[in-house]
Every structure is written in C-alpha cells, then in structure tokens.
Backbone bond lengths (Angstrom), bond angles and torsions (degrees), N, CA, C in turn:
res aa  C-N    CA-C-N  psi(-1)  N-CA   C-N-CA  omega(-1)  CA-C   N-CA-C  phi
1 X - - - 1.474 - - 1.528 104.79 -
2 X 1.376 114.70 152.28 1.413 121.43 -177.79 1.516 107.95 -101.86
3 X 1.384 116.16 101.76 1.442 119.27 -177.35 1.543 113.64 -71.89
4 X 1.286 120.29 -18.09 1.480 124.36 171.91 1.599 112.10 -66.12
5 X 1.349 108.21 -47.63 1.464 113.17 -179.63 1.474 112.01 -69.89
6 X 1.330 121.07 -36.61 1.348 125.60 176.02 1.604 111.64 -62.88
7 X 1.283 111.48 -37.54 1.465 115.52 -179.76 1.559 114.45 -65.09
8 X 1.343 115.94 -33.94 1.538 117.57 -179.80 1.505 115.68 -86.88
9 X 1.420 115.12 -6.49 1.387 120.91 174.62 1.515 109.35 -80.91
10 X 1.417 115.45 138.25 1.426 119.33 175.14 1.492 110.23 -67.42
11 X 1.342 116.88 148.23 1.405 121.92 174.73 1.459 112.61 -99.00
12 X 1.379 116.01 135.12 1.437 118.11 178.70 1.490 114.29 -66.35
13 X 1.311 118.94 148.32 1.477 118.14 -177.64 1.577 107.11 -102.55
14 X 1.261 115.02 130.44 1.517 120.19 175.29 1.501 110.21 64.57
15 X 1.367 117.98 -134.99 1.379 124.70 178.93 1.511 113.15 -87.74
16 X 1.334 115.87 3.08 1.457 119.13 179.67 1.613 111.21 -58.10
17 X 1.330 116.51 136.39 1.320 120.88 174.84 1.551 104.91 -97.29
18 X 1.378 116.84 144.04 1.469 118.34 -173.47 1.522 105.28 -124.93
19 X 1.293 115.66 133.73 1.440 118.65 169.07 1.508 111.67 -104.98
20 X 1.294 114.99 135.45 1.510 117.27 -175.03 1.484 104.41 -121.92
21 X 1.307 113.71 127.84 1.552 120.19 178.17 1.541 102.21 -85.39
22 X 1.461 106.43 133.06 1.439 117.20 172.83 1.449 107.61 -129.60
23 X 1.369 116.92 129.69 1.398 123.50 -179.07 1.608 106.92 -113.05
24 X 1.293 116.25 126.83 1.534 117.96 174.43 1.491 103.98 -80.94
25 X 1.373 116.85 115.59 1.458 114.24 177.86 1.592 111.83 -92.96
26 X 1.311 116.32 -28.76 1.525 119.18 179.26 1.558 108.75 -153.96
27 X 1.468 114.87 105.63 1.409 114.93 -175.04 1.517 110.07 -69.89
28 X 1.354 118.94 -23.39 1.476 122.75 179.87 1.580 110.62 -60.73
29 X 1.353 115.09 -41.47 1.435 120.01 -170.12 1.607 108.87 -103.30
30 X 1.331 118.21 -13.16 1.441 125.33 -175.67 1.502 109.31 71.25
31 X 1.436 120.04 34.33 1.380 119.20 174.85 1.587 110.39 -84.38
32 X 1.245 115.21 131.27 1.459 121.81 -179.89 1.468 109.88 -122.88
33 X 1.354 120.37 162.92 1.395 127.70 175.61 1.579 107.39 -124.83
34 X 1.292 120.36 115.22 1.433 122.24 177.72 1.544 107.67 -87.52
35 X 1.264 119.13 133.43 1.467 124.87 173.99 1.407 108.19 -91.83
36 X 1.332 116.38 93.11 1.555 117.23 -178.36 1.532 110.39 -102.38
37 X 1.271 116.58 168.53 1.506 117.84 -175.08 1.586 108.82 -63.72
38 X 1.279 114.70 -34.14 1.535 119.34 -178.15 1.587 111.72 -78.89
39 X 1.310 117.48 -6.22 1.404 125.31 179.61 1.506 112.47 124.66
40 X 1.351 117.54 176.62 1.413 123.89 -177.29 1.490 113.48 -67.52
41 X 1.408 116.99 140.03 1.505 117.85 174.44 1.494 105.39 -133.45
42 X 1.397 114.73 128.59 1.358 121.44 178.68 1.569 111.68 -83.82
43 X 1.340 118.60 143.17 1.463 120.36 -176.95 1.513 109.04 -149.97
44 X 1.279 118.12 139.75 1.529 121.54 174.24 1.542 107.61 -99.68
45 X 1.386 112.78 122.13 1.414 118.64 178.57 1.547 109.22 -63.58
46 X 1.284 114.72 145.73 1.543 119.55 179.14 1.471 106.33 -72.18
47 X 1.343 119.60 158.21 1.413 124.76 173.20 1.533 111.98 -61.56
48 X 1.337 113.64 148.41 1.427 116.40 -175.69 1.560 114.56 -54.09
49 X 1.299 114.08 -37.00 1.517 116.49 -174.06 1.584 109.36 -65.52
50 X 1.324 117.43 -17.71 1.474 116.49 176.56 1.479 114.54 -95.50
51 X 1.274 117.29 0.22 1.509 120.11 -177.29 1.498 115.71 -101.84
52 X 1.277 116.07 -13.28 1.569 119.45 -178.86 1.564 106.56 -62.09
53 X 1.262 109.47 145.30 1.459 119.12 -178.65 1.572 109.71 -115.12
54 X 1.262 113.24 -161.59 1.498 121.13 177.27 1.463 112.62 -76.76
55 X 1.391 115.23 -26.24 1.456 121.04 -177.41 1.511 116.64 88.46
56 X 1.302 113.59 -172.92 1.460 117.26 -174.63 1.546 110.98 -99.31
57 X 1.376 120.92 6.08 1.395 122.45 173.76 1.486 119.44 74.45
58 X 1.331 117.66 8.94 1.457 123.70 -179.98 1.524 108.07 -99.69
59 X 1.325 115.32 148.70 1.488 118.05 -177.02 1.538 115.84 -74.33
60 X 1.320 115.44 -23.74 1.458 114.05 177.89 1.545 108.72 -149.75
61 X 1.302 115.31 153.34 1.454 126.00 175.41 1.508 111.41 -76.15
62 X 1.318 120.07 122.59 1.355 124.80 177.36 1.552 111.24 -112.74
63 X 1.311 122.24 127.41 1.315 120.08 -179.76 1.547 118.06 -67.35
64 X 1.302 113.78 -15.31 1.432 118.61 176.70 1.573 112.54 -88.82
65 X 1.321 121.51 -5.19 1.338 127.35 178.94 1.501 112.13 -87.47
66 X 1.321 117.02 117.36 1.500 122.34 179.52 1.472 112.61 -55.87
67 X 1.239 121.19 -21.57 1.506 127.79 -177.80 1.578 103.81 -60.10
68 X 1.318 117.99 -46.92 1.401 122.20 -172.60 1.479 121.74 -91.77
69 X 1.364 111.47 -11.73 1.437 119.52 179.14 1.555 114.45 -52.05
70 X 1.346 121.90 -49.80 1.379 117.42 175.54 1.484 120.13 -59.03
71 X 1.354 118.11 -31.97 1.415 121.62 174.47 1.566 112.52 -68.25
72 X 1.358 113.52 -45.56 1.484 119.64 175.89 1.561 108.83 -58.25
73 X 1.302 117.56 -43.62 1.470 123.57 -176.22 1.537 106.83 -64.19
74 X 1.367 118.40 -39.78 1.458 116.90 -176.58 1.584 108.41 -62.50
75 X 1.344 119.45 -33.56 1.386 124.22 -171.40 1.632 102.17 -78.05
76 X 1.303 112.76 -53.04 1.558 118.07 -175.96 1.484 110.78 -67.76
77 X 1.284 121.51 -32.17 1.419 125.42 -177.64 1.604 108.55 -67.11
78 X 1.259 113.41 -38.03 1.530 113.83 176.06 1.452 111.53 -70.69
79 X 1.292 118.48 -43.08 1.426 121.39 175.03 1.571 116.15 -54.36
80 X 1.384 109.23 -38.95 1.500 114.69 -178.88 1.601 109.06 -74.52
81 X 1.254 114.02 -38.51 1.538 120.14 172.35 1.526 111.30 -56.60
82 X 1.262 114.97 -47.67 1.543 118.13 -179.01 1.548 107.41 -63.71
83 X 1.278 121.62 -39.86 1.388 123.20 -179.58 1.550 114.85 -69.09
84 X 1.326 110.84 -35.72 1.489 116.34 173.68 1.543 112.91 -60.68
85 X 1.397 114.75 -34.32 1.487 119.84 -178.87 1.454 112.15 -86.11
86 X 1.317 119.03 -24.49 1.457 123.76 -177.21 1.550 109.91 -136.32
87 X 1.285 118.58 95.97 1.434 121.19 -176.45 1.583 113.05 -77.26
88 X 1.292 114.90 -1.08 1.492 121.44 173.47 1.425 111.82 -79.02
89 X 1.365 120.15 -17.91 1.490 127.54 -176.90 1.485 107.51 -53.16
90 X 1.280 123.09 140.44 1.431 125.06 173.95 1.533 111.67 -123.53
91 X 1.338 113.83 163.64 1.539 120.71 178.35 1.512 106.28 -56.31
92 X 1.288 118.29 -41.41 1.563 117.87 -176.34 1.450 112.58 -58.92
93 X 1.328 116.20 -40.97 1.445 121.98 174.98 1.542 111.97 -59.81
94 X 1.268 112.56 -48.37 1.447 117.60 177.27 1.516 113.71 -58.18
95 X 1.252 119.01 -42.98 1.424 129.48 175.76 1.531 110.43 -55.05
96 X 1.263 116.30 -49.91 1.486 124.54 -178.73 1.521 110.26 -60.52
97 X 1.333 115.81 -47.27 1.396 124.72 176.43 1.509 114.41 -57.33
98 X 1.287 111.21 -48.91 1.544 117.64 179.05 1.497 112.17 -67.37
99 X 1.334 117.83 -34.06 1.448 120.08 177.83 1.510 110.17 -67.36
100 X 1.364 117.66 -37.56 1.429 120.11 177.18 1.581 108.90 -64.81
101 X 1.290 115.96 -47.59 1.411 119.99 -179.42 1.505 113.26 -65.65
102 X 1.273 119.85 -33.60 1.572 120.65 -174.69 1.597 104.21 -73.56
103 X 1.247 120.07 -31.57 1.429 119.02 178.06 1.580 114.76 -64.79
104 X 1.325 110.14 -49.97 1.420 118.31 -177.80 1.605 108.26 -156.44
105 X 1.337 112.03 97.29 1.552 117.53 -171.46 1.464 108.21 -64.92
106 X 1.267 120.80 -22.11 1.492 120.55 -171.97 1.538 111.45 -82.03
107 X 1.401 114.61 -24.75 1.510 116.72 -175.77 1.564 111.03 -122.34
108 X 1.218 116.33 114.00 1.505 121.15 -176.45 1.588 102.40 -128.58
109 X 1.305 113.11 146.28 1.491 116.83 -179.59 1.534 110.22 -66.09
110 X 1.312 112.82 143.57 1.488 116.73 -178.27 1.502 111.67 -66.35
111 X 1.294 115.89 -13.30 1.501 115.80 176.79 1.501 116.51 -91.18
112 X 1.308 117.27 -1.08 1.406 125.48 -179.45 1.557 106.04 -101.41
113 X 1.380 112.85 89.66 1.452 115.47 -172.87 1.538 110.29 -73.36
114 X 1.392 119.12 -35.79 1.460 119.48 179.56 1.457 107.61 -62.91
115 X 1.389 121.30 -47.15 1.466 118.57 178.39 1.568 113.65 -60.71
116 X 1.271 116.62 -33.72 1.533 121.30 177.36 1.543 106.82 -63.56
117 X 1.385 117.18 -46.59 1.438 117.56 -177.14 1.493 111.96 -64.44
118 X 1.400 121.01 -38.12 1.379 126.11 -179.48 1.453 106.89 -65.52
119 X 1.313 116.47 -41.36 1.537 119.16 -175.99 1.535 105.92 -67.06
120 X 1.306 122.53 -40.77 1.506 120.60 176.26 1.449 111.44 -64.42
121 X 1.324 121.87 -36.98 1.457 123.99 171.80 1.498 114.37 -57.05
122 X 1.316 111.65 -44.85 1.561 117.69 174.21 1.424 114.05 -68.69
123 X 1.277 125.47 -31.12 1.411 129.99 175.34 1.557 108.68 -62.77
124 X 1.418 115.60 -47.65 1.424 121.62 -179.80 1.474 106.85 -65.73
125 X 1.419 123.05 -49.49 1.403 122.82 -175.21 1.548 109.45 -63.51
126 X 1.316 121.45 -46.15 1.424 124.07 -177.16 1.567 112.37 -69.25
127 X 1.252 116.68 -19.17 1.508 121.13 174.40 1.459 107.93 -62.19
128 X 1.321 120.20 -30.82 1.483 122.29 -176.24 1.550 114.96 -117.36
129 X 1.325 119.63 5.92 1.390 124.41 -176.35 1.500 114.95 -140.06
130 X 1.258 120.49 151.21 1.466 122.83 -172.02 1.474 110.82 -107.28
131 X 1.444 114.04 97.75 1.373 122.63 176.41 1.456 110.98 -127.28
132 X 1.351 127.02 146.41 1.385 126.67 179.01 1.624 108.47 -85.39
133 X 1.305 111.58 165.11 1.412 118.90 175.22 1.509 109.14 -60.34
134 X 1.283 123.66 -38.44 1.465 122.94 -178.00 1.526 109.88 -71.22
135 X 1.366 116.40 -33.43 1.504 113.29 178.28 1.435 111.40 -71.66
136 X 1.354 119.44 -30.09 1.459 122.44 178.95 1.559 108.73 -68.21
137 X 1.330 116.09 -45.24 1.398 121.38 178.88 1.562 113.02 -57.60
138 X 1.391 110.40 -46.18 1.537 119.35 -178.16 1.586 106.99 -63.24
139 X 1.317 115.66 -41.25 1.443 117.64 178.76 1.480 115.69 -65.06
140 X 1.296 116.05 -38.93 1.481 123.74 171.03 1.569 110.02 -54.02
141 X 1.320 111.03 -47.36 1.488 117.07 -177.83 1.546 110.16 -66.33
142 X 1.284 117.95 -36.45 1.405 119.98 -177.13 1.617 106.79 -66.10
143 X 1.321 116.91 -47.34 1.456 117.34 175.99 1.549 109.81 -57.30
144 X 1.351 114.67 -45.32 1.497 116.72 -176.27 1.590 111.14 -60.22
145 X 1.318 118.99 -38.20 1.363 121.95 171.11 1.505 116.68 -63.29
146 X 1.243 116.22 -36.76 1.502 122.21 169.51 1.492 112.92 -62.02
147 X 1.346 120.75 -42.90 1.339 125.75 -178.54 1.642 107.05 -60.98
148 X 1.352 112.31 -46.92 1.449 119.21 -172.28 1.552 104.47 -68.42
149 X 1.302 121.30 -40.57 1.477 120.12 -179.25 1.509 110.99 -62.40
150 X 1.372 117.73 -49.26 1.376 121.06 -176.51 1.485 112.45 -70.60
151 X 1.255 119.41 -28.53 1.436 122.13 175.55 1.487 112.64 -69.81
152 X 1.302 120.09 -36.44 1.512 123.54 174.01 1.467 114.24 -60.73
153 X 1.440 112.64 -40.92 1.496 118.60 -175.15 1.519 113.86 -88.93
154 X 1.452 113.08 -25.59 1.449 114.31 -169.44 1.499 114.56 -121.22
155 X 1.352 120.13 7.30 1.407 121.56 173.40 1.626 111.44 92.79
156 X 1.265 113.70 -165.80 1.508 120.89 -174.24 1.574 115.04 -63.65
157 X 1.300 117.94 -17.64 1.388 120.22 175.23 1.522 114.33 -133.83
158 X 1.322 112.85 25.95 1.441 122.99 179.14 1.505 115.54 -52.07
159 X 1.366 113.02 -50.22 1.389 120.17 179.29 1.507 114.11 -67.84
160 X 1.338 113.35 -48.28 1.504 121.72 -177.98 1.607 107.06 -60.59
161 X 1.306 119.17 -45.53 1.527 118.89 176.29 1.468 110.74 -65.39
162 X 1.293 121.94 -33.27 1.442 122.69 176.08 1.516 112.28 -66.28
163 X 1.361 114.86 -45.53 1.451 116.24 -172.96 1.535 110.14 -75.07
164 X 1.253 120.30 -29.87 1.454 123.63 177.23 1.640 106.39 -63.54
165 X 1.328 114.70 -46.10 1.469 119.92 175.39 1.492 111.67 -58.09
166 X 1.318 114.20 -46.43 1.424 123.17 -172.92 1.566 113.49 -67.58
167 X 1.397 111.95 -41.81 1.435 118.79 -173.27 1.589 102.05 -96.99
C-alpha cells in the first residue's frame, strides 16, 4: 500500500461514504489527479514493485471468494474500459497482454498499451489495498483463463463481449 497517497486522501467521518474523483493524467508515468474537497492534487503512483503487501494469507485466489473480487474487478474493469474505447480490440490481444503481465507484472513492453493500462489500474488499486505479488499474478492468470474459455466458446471477442455485458 502507498501510505503517502493514503495520507493525502480525506478520511470519511462516521458512517459517511465518500466518493473520490481520480483522473488518470498519464498512464505511461502513472500521474493521477485527485479531486479533493480542497481542490485537485497531482500525484505519481509508485511503481508496482513498491506496492505489494503481505496479502490475504490464502494459498490461492478463488473467483468465488469476495476477498479477491475487487482485485479481479480492477483487472477486468480496465480491460472493459479499453474495449469500450477501442472496439477493434480482440480476445487474442487481451490474452497476450495478460500473459505478459502474469509472468512479470512490473515489466511490460512499452508497445503493449493494454498491459500498461492494466498495470496502472493495479498500481492504483494496490496503493489502497493489501495484496501480495503472488495474489496479483494468480488473479491475472484467473482472468487469462476466463478469456481463453470465453474465446473458445464465443469467438474472437467472446470474452470482451461477455465482460462488457457483465460489467
């Protein structure tokens, strides 16, 4: 987790739910802008390697475990956002990006824009949540298996069409 980022974010009072606007300014550098009550604040997300935590202490990531749903949603949400912006995206491209990330989430090719976007989403998520590197890699692999399964049954955009409908 990123204690510096958590320190500049306002704390909700009592049972009050707080929505925080976050604008990604540059996905290459991880620059974000937080929309705070006192005004916008720019911040650079830490590298992924500095954000891993102790994790949840479970041996494997299960898609039915509510503990891991937010992590899985961070990955799949960014894939869905990318598909909404570029309908030419295919399951094959998603599989390649996820394979790159599953091997080494910290290092993705500069030419793999989808993997870079997912990595920034993970940086943002891990800035505020405690998950280990192994849990992140397992979650990426779970999503990859889902893409492969939907691609086999639904064609070149089977997974993407499913995830757009699901999310």
